[in-house]
C-alpha positions as a LaTeX table, in Angstrom:
\begin{tabular}{lrrr}
\hline
Residue & $x$ (\AA) & $y$ (\AA) & $z$ (\AA) \\
\hline
Met1 & $-102.66$ & $-22.83$ & 11.33 \\
Leu2 & $-102.69$ & $-26.13$ & 9.53 \\
Arg3 & $-100.15$ & $-27.92$ & 11.69 \\
Phe4 & $-100.70$ & $-31.65$ & 11.23 \\
Ala5 & $-103.59$ & $-30.93$ & 8.98 \\
Thr6 & $-101.25$ & $-29.14$ & 6.77 \\
Leu7 & $-101.16$ & $-32.30$ & 4.90 \\
Ala8 & $-101.29$ & $-29.86$ & 2.63 \\
Leu9 & $-103.23$ & $-29.34$ & $-0.24$ \\
Ser10 & $-105.49$ & $-30.45$ & $-2.48$ \\
Ala11 & $-107.28$ & $-30.55$ & $-5.55$ \\
Thr12 & $-110.81$ & $-30.20$ & $-6.21$ \\
Phe13 & $-112.43$ & $-27.82$ & $-6.32$ \\
Ile14 & $-115.76$ & $-26.16$ & $-6.20$ \\
Leu15 & $-117.88$ & $-27.63$ & $-3.45$ \\
Ala16 & $-121.01$ & $-29.36$ & $-4.72$ \\
Ser17 & $-124.30$ & $-29.34$ & $-2.86$ \\
Pro18 & $-124.58$ & $-31.88$ & $-0.06$ \\
Ala19 & $-126.83$ & $-34.88$ & $-0.66$ \\
Val20 & $-130.40$ & $-34.57$ & 0.54 \\
Asp21 & $-131.45$ & $-37.11$ & 3.17 \\
Gly22 & $-134.18$ & $-39.39$ & 2.00 \\
Val23 & $-135.40$ & $-42.97$ & 1.94 \\
Leu24 & $-132.63$ & $-45.51$ & 2.50 \\
Ser25 & $-132.42$ & $-46.98$ & $-0.99$ \\
Pro26 & $-129.60$ & $-49.45$ & $-1.80$ \\
Ala27 & $-127.68$ & $-46.64$ & $-3.50$ \\
His28 & $-128.05$ & $-44.46$ & $-0.41$ \\
Ala29 & $-126.92$ & $-47.28$ & 1.85 \\
Tyr30 & $-123.81$ & $-47.70$ & $-0.32$ \\
Ala31 & $-123.15$ & $-43.97$ & $-0.04$ \\
Lys32 & $-123.28$ & $-44.30$ & 3.74 \\
Glu33 & $-120.65$ & $-47.04$ & 3.60 \\
Glu34 & $-118.39$ & $-44.76$ & 1.55 \\
Thr35 & $-118.98$ & $-41.92$ & 4.00 \\
Lys36 & $-117.85$ & $-44.14$ & 6.85 \\
Ser37 & $-114.72$ & $-45.09$ & 4.92 \\
Ala38 & $-113.86$ & $-41.46$ & 4.17 \\
Thr39 & $-114.40$ & $-40.54$ & 7.81 \\
Ser40 & $-112.18$ & $-43.40$ & 8.92 \\
Leu41 & $-109.43$ & $-42.28$ & 6.53 \\
Val42 & $-109.39$ & $-38.76$ & 7.94 \\
Asn43 & $-109.75$ & $-39.92$ & 11.55 \\
Glu44 & $-106.87$ & $-42.39$ & 11.28 \\
Leu45 & $-104.71$ & $-39.81$ & 9.54 \\
Gly46 & $-105.42$ & $-37.31$ & 12.32 \\
Gln47 & $-104.60$ & $-39.81$ & 15.05 \\
Glu48 & $-101.34$ & $-40.82$ & 13.38 \\
Ala49 & $-100.36$ & $-37.19$ & 12.84 \\
Val50 & $-101.02$ & $-36.30$ & 16.48 \\
Lys51 & $-99.00$ & $-39.29$ & 17.64 \\
Leu52 & $-96.15$ & $-38.33$ & 15.32 \\
Leu53 & $-96.03$ & $-34.67$ & 16.28 \\
Ala54 & $-96.43$ & $-35.32$ & 20.00 \\
Asn55 & $-93.52$ & $-37.78$ & 20.06 \\
Ala56 & $-90.81$ & $-35.99$ & 22.03 \\
Asp57 & $-88.27$ & $-38.65$ & 21.04 \\
Leu58 & $-88.36$ & $-37.53$ & 17.40 \\
Asp59 & $-86.46$ & $-34.49$ & 16.16 \\
Glu60 & $-87.89$ & $-32.18$ & 13.52 \\
Thr61 & $-86.21$ & $-34.08$ & 10.67 \\
Lys62 & $-87.81$ & $-37.39$ & 11.72 \\
Lys63 & $-91.18$ & $-35.70$ & 12.10 \\
Arg64 & $-90.84$ & $-34.20$ & 8.65 \\
Glu65 & $-90.02$ & $-37.64$ & 7.20 \\
Gly66 & $-93.10$ & $-39.09$ & 8.91 \\
Phe67 & $-95.19$ & $-36.20$ & 7.63 \\
Thr68 & $-93.99$ & $-36.89$ & 4.08 \\
Arg69 & $-94.97$ & $-40.55$ & 4.34 \\
Leu70 & $-98.48$ & $-39.62$ & 5.49 \\
Leu71 & $-98.74$ & $-37.15$ & 2.64 \\
Glu72 & $-97.73$ & $-39.74$ & 0.04 \\
Arg73 & $-100.01$ & $-42.40$ & 1.48 \\
Asp74 & $-103.26$ & $-40.50$ & 1.94 \\
Phe75 & $-103.16$ & $-37.61$ & $-0.55$ \\
Asp76 & $-103.44$ & $-37.79$ & $-4.33$ \\
Met77 & $-100.47$ & $-35.50$ & $-4.86$ \\
Arg78 & $-100.38$ & $-35.95$ & $-8.64$ \\
Leu79 & $-104.03$ & $-34.93$ & $-9.02$ \\
Ile80 & $-103.58$ & $-32.04$ & $-6.61$ \\
Gly81 & $-100.45$ & $-30.86$ & $-8.38$ \\
Arg82 & $-102.17$ & $-30.90$ & $-11.78$ \\
Phe83 & $-105.15$ & $-28.99$ & $-10.43$ \\
Val84 & $-102.95$ & $-26.38$ & $-8.81$ \\
Leu85 & $-101.08$ & $-25.81$ & $-12.10$ \\
Gly86 & $-104.44$ & $-25.37$ & $-13.85$ \\
Lys87 & $-104.49$ & $-24.36$ & $-17.51$ \\
His88 & $-100.71$ & $-24.10$ & $-17.51$ \\
Trp89 & $-100.39$ & $-27.90$ & $-17.25$ \\
Arg90 & $-101.19$ & $-28.25$ & $-20.95$ \\
Asn91 & $-98.56$ & $-25.67$ & $-21.87$ \\
Ala92 & $-95.78$ & $-27.47$ & $-20.00$ \\
Ser93 & $-93.57$ & $-30.05$ & $-21.68$ \\
Lys94 & $-93.62$ & $-33.60$ & $-20.35$ \\
Glu95 & $-90.25$ & $-33.01$ & $-18.71$ \\
Glu96 & $-91.54$ & $-29.80$ & $-17.07$ \\
Gln97 & $-94.67$ & $-31.59$ & $-15.83$ \\
Glu98 & $-92.70$ & $-34.34$ & $-14.11$ \\
Glu99 & $-90.14$ & $-31.92$ & $-12.66$ \\
Tyr100 & $-92.93$ & $-29.68$ & $-11.40$ \\
Leu101 & $-94.78$ & $-32.56$ & $-9.69$ \\
Ala102 & $-91.62$ & $-33.68$ & $-7.89$ \\
Leu103 & $-90.90$ & $-30.12$ & $-6.76$ \\
Phe104 & $-94.50$ & $-29.52$ & $-5.79$ \\
Gln105 & $-94.46$ & $-32.22$ & $-3.13$ \\
Lys106 & $-91.16$ & $-30.98$ & $-1.72$ \\
Tyr107 & $-92.58$ & $-27.46$ & $-1.72$ \\
Ile108 & $-95.58$ & $-28.52$ & 0.33 \\
Val109 & $-93.43$ & $-30.30$ & 2.90 \\
Asn110 & $-90.91$ & $-27.46$ & 3.12 \\
Thr111 & $-93.56$ & $-24.78$ & 3.28 \\
Tyr112 & $-94.99$ & $-26.26$ & 6.45 \\
Gln113 & $-91.86$ & $-27.78$ & 7.96 \\
Lys114 & $-91.61$ & $-25.07$ & 10.63 \\
Arg115 & $-95.16$ & $-25.80$ & 11.77 \\
Ile116 & $-94.37$ & $-29.50$ & 11.96 \\
Gly117 & $-92.12$ & $-28.75$ & 14.92 \\
Glu118 & $-94.64$ & $-26.50$ & 16.66 \\
Tyr119 & $-97.23$ & $-29.04$ & 17.78 \\
Ser120 & $-98.71$ & $-27.93$ & 21.09 \\
Gly121 & $-101.56$ & $-30.24$ & 22.01 \\
Glu122 & $-104.02$ & $-29.86$ & 19.13 \\
Asn123 & $-106.38$ & $-32.71$ & 18.33 \\
Leu124 & $-108.63$ & $-33.51$ & 15.40 \\
Lys125 & $-112.36$ & $-33.91$ & 16.06 \\
Ile126 & $-114.56$ & $-35.37$ & 13.32 \\
Ile127 & $-117.96$ & $-33.65$ & 13.11 \\
Lys128 & $-119.76$ & $-35.31$ & 10.18 \\
Ser129 & $-119.40$ & $-36.17$ & 6.50 \\
Gln130 & $-121.54$ & $-35.60$ & 3.44 \\
Glu131 & $-121.64$ & $-36.92$ & $-0.10$ \\
Leu132 & $-120.73$ & $-34.33$ & $-2.73$ \\
Asn133 & $-121.13$ & $-36.46$ & $-5.83$ \\
Lys134 & $-120.69$ & $-40.09$ & $-6.91$ \\
Lys135 & $-116.93$ & $-39.90$ & $-6.43$ \\
Glu136 & $-116.43$ & $-37.47$ & $-3.58$ \\
Glu137 & $-117.31$ & $-36.78$ & 0.03 \\
Leu138 & $-116.59$ & $-33.90$ & 2.36 \\
Val139 & $-115.53$ & $-34.75$ & 5.90 \\
Asn140 & $-116.11$ & $-31.89$ & 8.34 \\
Ser141 & $-113.80$ & $-31.64$ & 11.32 \\
Gln142 & $-112.26$ & $-29.23$ & 13.80 \\
Ile143 & $-108.78$ & $-28.77$ & 15.18 \\
Val144 & $-109.40$ & $-28.48$ & 18.90 \\
Arg145 & $-106.74$ & $-26.37$ & 20.61 \\
Pro146 & $-105.81$ & $-26.17$ & 24.30 \\
Ser147 & $-106.34$ & $-22.42$ & 24.10 \\
Gly148 & $-108.30$ & $-20.45$ & 21.55 \\
Pro149 & $-111.36$ & $-21.34$ & 19.48 \\
Pro150 & $-111.40$ & $-24.49$ & 17.34 \\
Ile151 & $-110.30$ & $-24.26$ & 13.71 \\
Lys152 & $-112.79$ & $-25.45$ & 11.10 \\
Leu153 & $-111.16$ & $-27.99$ & 8.81 \\
Asp154 & $-112.88$ & $-29.84$ & 5.95 \\
Trp155 & $-111.37$ & $-32.68$ & 3.90 \\
Arg156 & $-112.41$ & $-33.44$ & 0.35 \\
Val157 & $-112.02$ & $-37.17$ & $-0.26$ \\
Arg158 & $-112.23$ & $-38.85$ & $-3.67$ \\
Arg159 & $-112.73$ & $-42.53$ & $-4.45$ \\
Lys160 & $-110.45$ & $-43.60$ & $-7.31$ \\
Lys161 & $-111.42$ & $-46.17$ & $-9.94$ \\
Ser162 & $-109.49$ & $-48.76$ & $-7.95$ \\
Gly163 & $-111.77$ & $-48.07$ & $-4.97$ \\
Glu164 & $-108.95$ & $-46.45$ & $-3.01$ \\
Leu165 & $-109.76$ & $-43.26$ & $-1.12$ \\
Lys166 & $-107.47$ & $-40.24$ & $-1.38$ \\
Ile167 & $-107.66$ & $-36.73$ & 0.05 \\
Val168 & $-107.72$ & $-34.14$ & $-2.73$ \\
Asp169 & $-108.27$ & $-30.91$ & $-0.83$ \\
Ile170 & $-108.32$ & $-29.48$ & 2.65 \\
Ile171 & $-110.41$ & $-26.41$ & 3.38 \\
Val172 & $-109.38$ & $-24.32$ & 6.37 \\
Glu173 & $-112.02$ & $-21.89$ & 7.66 \\
Asn174 & $-113.74$ & $-22.10$ & 4.25 \\
Val175 & $-110.52$ & $-21.41$ & 2.33 \\
Ser176 & $-109.43$ & $-24.15$ & $-0.10$ \\
Met177 & $-105.72$ & $-24.86$ & 0.05 \\
Ala178 & $-105.80$ & $-26.13$ & $-3.55$ \\
Leu179 & $-107.36$ & $-22.93$ & $-4.87$ \\
Thr180 & $-105.04$ & $-20.78$ & $-2.76$ \\
His181 & $-101.92$ & $-22.40$ & $-4.20$ \\
Arg182 & $-103.44$ & $-22.35$ & $-7.69$ \\
Glu183 & $-103.85$ & $-18.59$ & $-7.52$ \\
Glu184 & $-100.32$ & $-18.13$ & $-6.16$ \\
Phe185 & $-98.74$ & $-20.33$ & $-8.83$ \\
Ser186 & $-100.73$ & $-18.72$ & $-11.64$ \\
Ala187 & $-99.48$ & $-15.29$ & $-10.54$ \\
Val188 & $-95.86$ & $-16.52$ & $-10.61$ \\
Ile189 & $-96.28$ & $-17.99$ & $-14.10$ \\
Ser190 & $-97.95$ & $-14.82$ & $-15.39$ \\
Ser191 & $-95.09$ & $-12.70$ & $-14.06$ \\
Asn192 & $-92.69$ & $-14.97$ & $-15.99$ \\
Gly193 & $-94.25$ & $-14.53$ & $-19.40$ \\
Gly194 & $-96.65$ & $-17.44$ & $-19.01$ \\
Lys195 & $-93.81$ & $-19.96$ & $-18.76$ \\
Val196 & $-94.01$ & $-22.89$ & $-16.34$ \\
Ser197 & $-90.21$ & $-22.86$ & $-16.21$ \\
Gly198 & $-90.46$ & $-19.62$ & $-14.23$ \\
Leu199 & $-92.54$ & $-21.39$ & $-11.57$ \\
Ile200 & $-90.16$ & $-24.35$ & $-11.52$ \\
Glu201 & $-87.21$ & $-22.04$ & $-10.80$ \\
Lys202 & $-89.22$ & $-20.28$ & $-8.09$ \\
Leu203 & $-90.04$ & $-23.61$ & $-6.44$ \\
Lys204 & $-86.40$ & $-24.69$ & $-6.57$ \\
Ser205 & $-85.36$ & $-21.40$ & $-4.96$ \\
His206 & $-87.98$ & $-21.77$ & $-2.22$ \\
Ile207 & $-86.97$ & $-25.34$ & $-1.45$ \\
Glu208 & $-83.28$ & $-24.47$ & $-1.27$ \\
Glu209 & $-84.01$ & $-21.53$ & 1.01 \\
Lys210 & $-86.14$ & $-23.62$ & 3.40 \\
Ser211 & $-83.66$ & $-26.47$ & 3.40 \\
\hline
\end{tabular}
């Protein structure tokens, strides 16, 4: 269902209330500028993804490589990975944390690699955006399909201290990808005696199988 939007995952978290429209104070005007920037980020990402997936001259491997580059450029994978690991992050050794983060990105790419080769004319339509808090905005969009109803797709975008915008979650039909993976990973760790090493081995196995 995610296809190009599968840009996978995410990390934050519980949706805050949207900002209330009011008088255009300087602070509000600045928020509007940020909203435009977040919308542009998502729109440009969508356009590039469509162009990549619709390119008949590229095989699945090349498309996957392009997908990975988009993921690294526009998503805060480290933040997402930490959020998905949740409370277990603190229990992992430094070596386990770094190994997990490296595997996590490969897992995301491999999980959706089949869908990367299944593009069939979908396009991304931006609906609107709203401020969630001082750091974050939610960009509402739809995946418009040649047949079938559109798919609701929301993007949670965070402004880092450097001013750079990064996507930290995607929400498909009101289901957060970050929370979904967090629940899945927590269940794996619990079934392995609360050890992050159990999840790491599971991720390695999954990646090898998909590869």
